[in-house]
N, C-alpha and C positions, 0 to 999 in steps of 0.2 A: 682284253683278260684283266682280271684284277691279283695282285698278289700282297700277301699279308701285312698287316701294318706292323712297319719295325719299331722297337725301342730304340731311344734316342740312346740309352748305352749299348745297343749292338750294332749301332751304328757308328758310334765313335770308336770303338774297338776293333771294326772294320776299314774306317781309315787310319787307323793309328797304326796298323799293319804295310800301309805304303808310304809311311814317313820318316821311315831311314832316309837320310842322305847319300841318295844313289845314281848313277846312273846307267840308265834302262836303256832296253833294248830288246827286239822281239828276235830270234834266232834258234836255227835247228840244232841240237844238241847231239855232237858226234866228237869221236876222239879225234886229238891233235897232239902235238909234238907239245910234252909236258916242259914246266920248267922257262917256257920261253916268257912269259910274262914277269916272272920273279928275276931273270937275267937281266933283262932292260931295267925295271926300274930300282935294282940294287947298282945299276951301272950309272944310272941318271938321276936318283932319288938328289942330291946337292946340288946337282946343276938347275933343275927343274924349280925347286924352292929358291934358288939366288934369283932364278930369272922373273919370277912371278912378286918377288921381294922388288925389284929393278924396277920391273913395268909399273907395277902401282902403288909403288911407292908404300909396302905395308912390311910388317916386322913377322917373322914366326919365332917360336920359342926354340931355345938350343937344342931340345929334345926334340929327336921326331917320333913322328906315331909308330906305333907298333902296327907293321902289315903283315897278314896272312894271304896265301894265295889259297885261297878256297872261300866259299860263299856259304852261308849257312845254309840247312835244308831247303829252309822255307822259303829262301831269296835266290833261288837259283835263276830268277828272271833276268837277275842285273847282270851288269860287267862289272860293279862294285858299288861297295856302300862301305858308309862312316857310320860307328855306332859313338852318340858323343860320351856314353856310358861309363865307357872303356877306356876310349880314345883310341879305338883300333879302326884300320881299313882294313875291308876285306876285298880283294879283285879275284876275280876268274883267271885261272890260267889254263884249264886244260879241257872244255867243255864246249868250243862254241867253234864253227868254222865257217866264216862269211867271207864274200868279197871284200867287206873293207875292214876286217877285224885283223887288225895290221897295226905296224909301232904308232901311226898316225890315230886309231882308236884307242891303244894305251896311252898314248900322249894324252889324249884330251881326256879319257879318264881318270887318270893318275892325277893331272891339273883339277878336275873335278872335286873328287874327294882329299887331295890335299886341302882344297878350300875350304870343306866341312871343317877338315881339322882347325885350320887357321882360325874360322868363325867361334868355334865350341871353344877354343883357349884363349880367344880375346874376351869372350863372357866370364872363361874361370879367371883370369888375369882382373877384368872390373870388380868383378861382384862374386868370385867362387863360386859360379853356378854355370850348370852341363849346360849347352844350347843347341840345338834345340831341344827345349823342355814340355812336353804336351801333357803332363799330368794334370787333373782337376781343370781343364778347359773346355770349355763350349765349343760345339764342333765348328762355328765359325772364326771364333781366335784356332783353331787348329788351323785352318785352311791360311787364316791369314801369314800365321809364322810360319807354315809349310812356302807359301810363296816368296816370301821375304829369305828363308833358308835356300831352297833352291834357287829362286832368280838371282841368288848373290854369289852362289857356286858357280851357275853358269855364267854370269859376268866373267868371273875371273879366268874361266875356262875359255871364253870365246877373246878376250882380251889375250891371251896368249896363243889362239889357232886362229885369229884375226877374222872370225865369222861375224857379219851382219846380224841386225836386230829384223827379221823378217813378220813381227808379229805386228799386228793393227791394233789400234783403241778400239776399234768396232769388232774386232773378236772377243772383246773383254764380256765376262758372261752378266747379265743384268738378274738373274735370280741365284740361289743358293745351289738349285739343281744342277746349274750351268755348268761349276766346277767339278763335277763328276762325271763319272762312266755310269751309265745306268742300270747296269747290273753289277759290277763288282764294288759301288761305293768307296772307288777309290780315287783322289783329285784326277784331274786327266791329263795326261801327261804334257799337251800343247798347252796348256793353260800355267800348271805348276814352272817347269821350263821355261819355254819359250814366253808365257804372259809374264810369269816372274822377274825373267829378266829384262821384258820391255818394262815391266814397274819401277824396279832399282835403278833402271841404267842413267837416266837423269840425274839423280840425287848422288853416284857414286863418279858419273862423271866431271861432276861440279866439286865435289869434296872429298873423294879417294877417302882412304881409312878413316878419318871424320864420320863421311858419309855412310858407312859400313856399321862402324859402331852406332850410330844414331838410327839404323835400320834396325837394328838387332834390336835393340830394347823400344822400339817404335812402330810396332806392324799395325797395320791398317783396322781402325776402327770398326765394329759392323755397321757402323753408317756408312763407311768409306768404302766397304766390299765391291760395290757394285758400279763405282766409279773410280777408275784409277788415276783420271786428272785431278780429282778433291785431294786425293791420298797425296801424290806427288808433289800438287801443291804445298799443302799443308808441311809437307816436311820442308820443303825447300823455303819456305816463308821461315819457319822457325830455325833452321839452319843458319839463315843470314841475319838472327837479331844476335 
């Protein structure tokens, strides 16, 4: 079956719908005890930030992000998301019921969204610009930044929960289409989160916050998108100089 040819403007708009910093999960919507997530976060936020700082050697700003315990109407598929334009975190609180929707899931989600806040405020501190920023970029540039954004947030999340890297070099896409779900025109979760984590891990393992900062301002070039090893080698070499 053939499908209509889609304009690059339409494709970029579709991709942008999935470019918020988000922790995603497929779930059946149902009523649950309200305010459970809010109580957990308000009780533990200072501790979670301090633990990240100690584990990774990073520094959060003194001001905490604004946290909302609901999701925008068009983002109900997420457990949480971060908006870099407003420095706000949005967390699901009352409509998911899953066997694993428990304290551990909340812990991973808030660590992931806090990581996005950290990355954004690091960019604001260095160049007074929100990050990530997707305006006026090509599709390939958007995907490259998305990989660094979600990969680094996943790296921080997994440093806190000790989950290993299970992605392999062989899974890395060899074409632009390999980065996307065939119908939704949204980057594949496995590539963005697990692949992104695999992409940034050797750099952050070796260089910590300096590596994170360098990744933010040096995402993959178009010529590097289909070979993660070429990108990793370039970044490591430049950091060594």
